[in-house]
Every structure is written in C-alpha cells, then in structure tokens.
C-alpha positions in Angstrom: 10.0 -22.4 -20.4 9.5 -18.7 -19.7 7.4 -17.3 -16.9 5.9 -13.9 -16.7 7.4 -11.8 -14.0 4.7 -9.2 -13.8 1.3 -10.0 -12.6 -0.8 -6.8 -12.8 -3.6 -6.6 -10.3 -5.9 -3.8 -9.2 -7.0 -3.3 -5.6 -9.3 -0.7 -4.4 -9.9 -0.1 -0.7 -12.2 2.3 1.1 -11.6 2.7 4.8 -14.4 4.1 6.8 -13.9 5.6 10.3 -10.3 4.3 10.6 -9.2 7.3 12.7 -8.0 5.0 15.5 -5.7 3.2 13.1 -4.0 6.4 12.2 -4.1 7.9 15.7 -0.9 6.2 16.9 2.3 7.4 15.1 3.7 3.8 15.3 0.8 2.5 13.3 1.3 5.2 10.7 5.0 4.3 10.4 4.2 0.6 9.9 1.8 1.4 7.1 4.1 3.9 5.4 7.2 1.7 5.8 5.4 -1.3 4.4 4.2 0.6 1.3 7.5 2.3 0.8 9.4 -1.1 0.9 7.1 -2.6 -1.7 7.4 0.5 -4.0 11.2 0.6 -3.6 11.3 -3.2 -4.6 9.1 -2.4 -7.5 6.5 -4.9 -6.3 3.7 -2.3 -6.3 2.7 1.1 -7.4 0.7 3.3 -5.1 -1.9 5.7 -6.5 -4.0 7.5 -3.9 -6.4 10.3 -3.7 -8.2 12.1 -1.0 -11.9 12.5 -1.5 
C-alpha cells in the first residue's frame, strides 16, 4: 500500500497589532528559527508579502 507523502494545505494569517510580539528580539528569533527549520526540512514553503 502506498501513502502520499505530500499533503498540500493553504493557511492565511492576518495579524493585527502584533507589535508586542515582534518587540523582543528573542520572540523574533523563535519565529524565524521555527519557520527556517520547517523550510529547510521541506515541510513548508513560506510566501509572505507586506501590505
């Protein structure tokens, strides 16, 4: 039996007034390191835009 290894999903997030989350450099590092890890392991692709 074969199982699919890719499970495409789409997630959209809008963060309003999250300045406090990004105020501390340690919080920024946690977010960036987590996303970088998932991208390096090919578990996700990040597409972002500033609006």
